[in-house]
N, C-alpha and C positions, 0 to 999 in steps of 0.2 A: 470367478466373480467375487469381488470384495464386499459389495454392499447391494442390498435390494430393499427398496421402499415400495410398499404397496398400499394405496388408498390411505395415506397418512394425513390426519387433520389435527388442528390445534386451535383452541379459542380460549379467550379469557373474558368471562361474562358474556356480554352481547357482541364483543368484537371477535370476528373470525380472522385469525392470522393467516391460515392457509387451509386448503380443503382438498382432500383426495389426491395428494401428491404421490406419484409413482416415479421411481428412478432406479436405474441400475448403474453401478460403477465397476468397471473392469480394470485390470492391471494396466498401468501407464496412463490412465485418464486423469486429466488435470482440470478440475471443475471449480468454477467460481460462482458463488451465490451473490446475486445483486438484487437490491430492492430499495425502496424508500425507507428512511428511518422509521422504526416502529412497526414494520411489516412482519417481523418475526424471524429475522435471519438467525440471530443467536439462539432463539428457541428451537429452530429446526436443527441446528448443529447439536444442541443438547439432546434432542430426540434421537438423532443418528448415533450419538455417542452412548446412548443408554442411560443418560442422567435424568431424562423426563420421559414419561410414558406417552405413546401416541394415542390419539382419539379416533374412534370409528370402529364399528363392529368387525369390519374385515381388514383393519389396519395391521400391517406387519412390518417389522424392521429386522432384517436378517443380515448379520455380519458373518463373514467367513470365519470359521472356528480357528483355523490355523494362521490367520493373518494378524501380524503385530500392529496394533492400533495406537496411535499417538494423538493426543488432543491438547491443543493450546487454547486455553480459555482467554476471554477478553481481559479478565482481572484474575490472574492466577492466585492460588491459595497454597501457602507452605506452612509446615510446622514451625512455629516461631522460635522454638528452642534450638533449631538446627543452625549450624554454620552453612555457608555457601557450599563448601565441599560435601558436607553431610547431606544436604538437600539434593545435590546432583547424584550422589552415590546411593540414594534411597530408591532402589530399583530391583526388579526381579530378573533383570538381564544377568546371566551367569558371568559374563565378562566383567560387568560393573560390580557384581558381588565379590569377585576375586580381587578387584582393585580395592574395594572397601575393606576387605580383610587385610590386605597388605598395608593400607594406610593406617589401619588400627594397630597392626603389629609394629609399625614404625614408632608409635607412641610409647611402646614398651620394649625397647631394644634388648633388655636383659632377658626377656623370655625367648631364648634362642629356639626352642622347640616350635613355638607358634610362628616365629619368623621363618623358619625353614619350611613349614607347611604352607605358609602364605606364598613364599617364593616358588615353591614347587607347583602350587596351583596356578600361579601366574605363568610359569613355564609351560605347563600342560595346555593352557588355553591360548598361549601366545598373546598374552594380554599386555605386554610391555608397550607395543606400538599403540594399542588402544588407549592406554593411560596418557601417552603423549598427545593423542588426538583430543582427549577430553580437555587437557590444558590449552591446546591450540584453539578449540572452539570457544571455551570460556574467555580466553584473551581476545579473540576476534570480536566477541560481543561485549567487550569492555567489562567483563566480570573478572577482576584481577586479584582481589584480596580474598583468598579462599577461606580464610578463618573469620571473615566478617559475619556477625550474626544476621540471619535472615530478617529478624525483627527490626533491624536498623535500615533496611533497604526502602527506597522510595517505590512508588507504583511502577514507574518506568523501569527501574532496576529489577524488580520482581518479574516484569514481563520479559526482559532480556534473559534472566536466569531461567525462566520456564522454557523459553525458546531453545536455549543452549541445552537444557536437560532433555528436551524432546529430540533434538538432532543427535545428541550423544547416544540415545537409546536405539537409534536407527530403525524406526518403525517402517512398515511397508505401506501402510495407509494412514495418512495424516489428516486431521481436522484442525483447521487454523481459523481463529476468529481475530481479524484485524492484526495480522502478524507484524506489519511494518510500523505500527504505532510505537513511538519511543526509540526507534532505530535511526541512526544517522545515515547519510546517503551511502557511505562506503559499506555499511552493514547491509543495507537494502540490496545493493548490487550483489554482494556476496550471497545473500539469501536467494536472490533471483537465480543465480547460477546453481545453487544447491537444488532448488525446486525443479530446475530444468532437466534433471537426470531422467533418462527415458523410462527407467523401471519404477520411478517413484509415483505414487498415486495420492491425490489429495482432493479434499473438499474444503474450499476456503471462502471466507467472507473478507473482501478487501475493496477499498476504493482506489487502490493504486492501479491506474489505467495502463501503465507500462507492464505491470504483471499480467493484466488481462490480455494485453496485446502480444507479449513476447513469450509467455509461459503457458497460458491456459488454452485448452482445446475444446472446452465445452462450457457454456455459460447458462446457468439456471436463474431465471428471473421470477421473483414473486411479485405478482401484480394483482391487486384486488382479490387476494385470497387464492388465486390460481397460479400454477407453475407453468412456465414456458421455457422450453429447451432450445438452445441455439448452438449448433455445432460450429466450431471455429473460435477465433479470438475476438478481441474487443471491436475491431472494425467490422468483422462479420456480424457481430451482435447488433451494432448500430444499424447496419444495412437491413438485416432481417427484421429487426423490431419495427423500423419505419414501414417496411412492407406490410407487416402484420397490422399496424394501426390503420394503414390505408384500406386494407381489406375489411377490417372491422367497421371502419367508418362508412364504407360503401354498403356493407351489410345492414348497418343501423339505419341508413337512409332508405334502403329498400324496405326494411321492416316498418319504418315510420309511415311510408306511403301505403303499405299493405294494411297496417293497423287503421289508418284513416278510412280506407274503403270498407274494411270489415266493421268498423264502428258505425258507419252509415247504414250498412246492411242490418246489423243487429237492432238498431233503433227502429227501423221500419218493418222488421220481421213480424208476421202475424203471430197471435198467441198460440195457435195450434201448431206445435213443432213436430215435424216428422223426424225420421231417423237421420236423414241427410242434414237437416237444419241443426239437429242436436250435435252432430259431429262438427259442423262448422262453428257453432258456438264454443265447443270445447277447444277447437283450434284457435279461435279468437282469444279465449282466456289464456291459453298457453303463450300466445304471441304477446299479449299484454304483460304477462309476468316477465317474459324475456326482455321486453323493452324497459320494464321498470328496473331491471338490473343493469341498465346502460352504464358503461364505464366512462369515467371522466378522467382525462389525462391532465391533471393539474400540475403546475410548476410554481416554485417560489417566484414571486414578483418583487424585484428590488428596483424601485425608482425614486428613492428618497433623495431630496435635494441637498447638495453639499454647499457650504458657504464658500464665497469667493476667496481666492488666495491673494495676499498682498505682494508687493515687490520683493520684500525679504520674507523668506519662508522658514528656513532653519539653517543655522550655521554652527559648525563645530570647529573650535580653534585649539589646536595642539592638545587634544584631549588625552588624559592619562588616568588609568585606574588599575590598582592592584589589590589583591588580598594576601596579606603576609608576603611571601616571596614569589607569589604567582602573578605574573603580569596579565591583565585582561586587555587593556588598551594602552598603547604607548605612542604618543605624538600623532594622533589622528586628527586631520583637518579636512573639512569638506563643506561646500556650500550647495544646498539642495536647490534645484531649479524646478520650474513649474512642470507638473505632470510626469515627474520621474517615477519609474517603476524599478525598484531595487530589490534584488534577492540577496539573502544572507545565508552563506553556507559555511560549515566547519564541523568538526567532530563534536560529539556530546561533551559538555563540561568545559568547552573552550571559552565561554563567556558571552555567547550571543544574546541571551536574555538580559544579562547585566548591561550590555551595550545599549539595548533598547531602553532600559530604565535610565541610563545616562542621558539619552536623547530627549526623553520626556521629562527630565529633571526630577524623576522619582528618587534617583540616587545622585549624590554630589560627587563630582570627579576629584581625584587627588591633585590634578593639575589641568590647566586649560579651562575653557568655559564653553557652554552651549547657549546660543542666542536664538530663541524662536522669534518669528515675525509677529507683528502686532495683531494680524488677522488669522494667525495659524491656530486651528482648533484640532487637537489630537483625538483620534478614536483608537484606543489601544485595546486590542483583543489579545488577552494573555493566555498562556498555556494552561493556567490553573482553571480557566473557565469561570462559569457563573457560580457565585457564592451566595446561595439563598437558603432560607429555611425550608425544609421539606414540606411544611404545612402551609406554604404560600401558594395561592392559585396563579395560573399562568396570566390571567387578565390583570391580577393585582401587580405582577412584576412590571408590566408595561405601564399601567396607569400610575404607578408610583413615580415614573419618569415624566410622563405627559399624557393628558387626555386627548390632545389633538397633535397631529404631526404635519408640518408644512411640506407640501409636495411641489413639483414643478408647475409653472404657470399660475402660481398663486392659489392652487387648490390645497385642500386639507383632508386628512384622513383621521377618523376616530381610532382609538386604540383597538377596538374589536375588528374594524376593517383592516387595519394594518396587520394584525395577527392572522387574519384570513389570507392575506397575501403571502404570509410565511407558512401557509398550510396548517394553521391551527384553526380548526372549525369552531363555530360558536360553542358546540358541546365540549370540545377539547379545551377551550379557554377556561372552563370551570374546573379542569383537572388540577390536582396538586402537583407541584414540581417533583415530588418523590415518585410519582407515577410515570414520569417521562423516561424514554430511553436515552442512552448516552447521546445519540445523534440529535434527538429532539431538544435536549438541553443545550447542545452546541448551537442549534439553529435559533433558539430563543435568545441565547447570549449574543449571537451575532446581531440580532434585531435590536437589542438594547444598546449596542455600540453604535449602530447606524442611526438610531433615533436622535443622537446628540448632534446630528448634522455636521460631522467632522469634514475637514478638507485635507487632512493629513492622516491617512490610515496606517496603523502599525499592527500587523497581523502575525502573532507568534503561534505557529502551528495551527492555522485555522482549519486545515482539512481533516484533522483527526475526528473520526466518527461521523463525518457528514456523508450522506449518500451521493451517488454520482450525479443525479439530476440536480441536486442542490449545488454541487460543485460547478456544474456547467453554467448555471445561472449566476453564481457568484463570480465566475471567471468573466462572463460577459459584462457584468456590472463593473468589475474592476478595470476592464479594458476601456470602458467609457467614462469612468469616474473622473470628474473634473478637479482632481487634486493630486497629491503625491501618495505613493504607496510604498511601504517597506514590508517585505514578507520574509519570515523565517519558516521554511517548510521542508519536510523530507519527502514531499510529493513531487517527484521529478517532472511529471506531466504538467502539473499545476504551475511549477516554476517556469518551465519552457514556454508555456502559453502566455504568461503575464509579464515577466521581467525583461528588461532590456540590458541591464548590466548587474554585476554581482559584487558584493563585498565578501571577499574570501578571508576567513579567519585562519591564519597560518600558524598560530601559536606564538607564545612569548610576546603577546601584545601587538603583533603585526597584522594589519588589515590591508589587503591588496584589492584595488579596484580593477575588475576584469570586465572588458567590454564584450558582452555576449551573454547567452543564456547557459543553463546548466549543461545541456548536451554539448555545446561548443567547448565548454571548460573541460568536460570529461574526455572529449576526443583529443584535446591537446595533452591532457594528463596521460592518457593511454599511449599516445605517440611518444611521450617522454619516457614512459616505462619500457616501451618496446626498444627505444634507442639505448636505454640503460642496459637492457638484456643483451643487445647486440655488442655493446662495449665490453660487457662481462665475458661474453662468448669469445670475442676477439682476444681478450687478455688471456683467457684459458688456453686458447689455441696457440697463442704466442709462447706461453709457458711450455706447452707440449712440444712445440717446435724446437725450443731451446734445449729441452731434454734430449731430443732426437738428433741434434746437430752432430754429435759424435758418430752417429750411425750413417753409413753410406748407402744410398739407394733405397729401394723398397723391398719388403719381404714378399713372398709369393702371395700371401693373403692380402697384403696392401695393394698389390698390382690387380688382383681380382676385384677388390673393392673400388679401385679407381675406374675400371671399365664399367662396373655395375653403376657407379655414380653417374657416369657420362650418359648411360641409357636412361636412368631415372630422371636426370635433369632435362633431357630432351623431351621425355613424356610429360613432365610437369609444365614445361614451357608451352607445349602444344595444348594441354588442358587449360592453362591460364589464358591463352589466346582465344580458345573456344568459348570460355565463359564470358570474356570481355566482349566478344562479338555477339553473344546471345543477349547481352543487355540492350543491344540496338533493336531487338525484336519488339514490335508494337503489340499491345494488348496483354502484356505480362500481368498475371495476378500478383497482388501484394505478397502472398505467402511464397510464391515462386521467386520473387525478387529477393526477399529476405533469405531464403534458402541458398540462392546463388551467391549472394554477398558473403554469407558465412563460408561457403565452399571456396570462394576466391581468396578470402583472407587466409584460410588454412593452407591453400596451395602456395600462396606467396611466402608464408612463413616456412613451409617445408622446403621450398625451392631455395630460399636464402640459406638455410642450414646445410643443405647438400652442396651448394656452391662453395660455402666456406670450407667444408671438409675436403672438397675436390681441390681447392687452391692449396690447402695444407699438404695433401698428398703429392700434388704436382710439383710443389717446391722441393719436397724431399726427393722426388724422382730426378 
């Protein structure tokens, strides 16, 4: 057992974040923590990591003494005087210490004695391969300038550096707070593969629903201060949570009727109370308290009216932009049509945000022009988020924009009413911005954008820090939004649900229009990668054949291999046929379908490799 929580509680002032949480984590468990913003997800992670004390007389947090723990904070903190390489090598891991000693010795090559000791230590620990792995992981997460001072890194770069450092240290139990923020799509898929390792155990806060579906096997939900455990992945969680709500609603309705009957009895009860009557009154008071704690399942309500689009919406004519020698956009032309849903994908630093600023005319192009329609009103949700003074109250933020908001069918909402629809209670509307969680700030920022009644929404990373329920409501709003939408997002689930086509940034200023969603694009990309590997294997085999042309026939070992391959190919073909026939079976569980699909893919790949080797040997024979 890696972790045991017993009766753990936490509150701030009058607000109870969570109460009497108990949880056990064993090796191989992959747990996701989900909740509305401001429910205490990050606080719970900090309690587990030992950075904050738990509350409660019987509260206990027990971590296995021999387990290597790694913690990725939402906003990592480094020693500002370090370079990137120094920050990564700042570790108690013996392998990393040996590499740090070697790197230091490299700075003073004249000190041969120290160099020899460092090399000897590297040899003893077999650390040379580990050093190569460090550089590979840093490069994969786009941390390339190892001598760059940490003090010059952006928040996103620090998050990637912290993630790289954590993976390099190879912990057995990992705590992750929003690990996919600031990662591009290729990095996220790579991280997903890393976290899928069977022996890896983690507790993670994430809104990435593909992670929840494909990687996690237990979901812990914080709801109204209580913790609910759901075994399985995201689809299991949705199913079981819906069942829980149905049961609770039925129980509340039963208790409501019982409370009404008991209330009538208490009111007409005589003054002389016997033992039975006293017990019944006590039961009534307990039921009354239970009903007063009735849960309310509120969701964000987004039904703000958008302005009508004109015939001309937005046109880009031969658009070009570069910074020094780096091309961002080169010769891009496009005419937006009504109700378009466009996703933008590309690696970090390729110029996606610059492109959005060109479309909104915040930046001037070097060549070409952008022509917006006369009725086009942009709502631009930027990566930087809301820029407000910390001493400003939530209600003031909204009232500075407008006192009343026009809704559909000529109705209006006051600023307080609108905030309530975005889950800011009247009490919370008086809270200062500095007291809001990251997700609550994002939700408030989204509200300020929608209040402008735009008909062309541009959303640059809108999903960062938003809880899953808010994401669901935002998705439904965008699907019905009577205008155009451009989305830059690393949330694959969000992109698949909303967009109908993609602008793919391929580098060197080239932008390709792809007709399909993100999963369609990745499937085509993976097929191209598989084809490339097949070509490379064929070329390697051709080279081996050319080297063996001077040899006649097969050796004894090769003849044995040929017969062995024939048996294996026959077995693989039978297994492939059996799996394909099993797909026709009705009533298959989603987990079983996923498992069978993975096995079928592996069988096909192995069959292909063995057939190619068989052909090579057969030709030699």
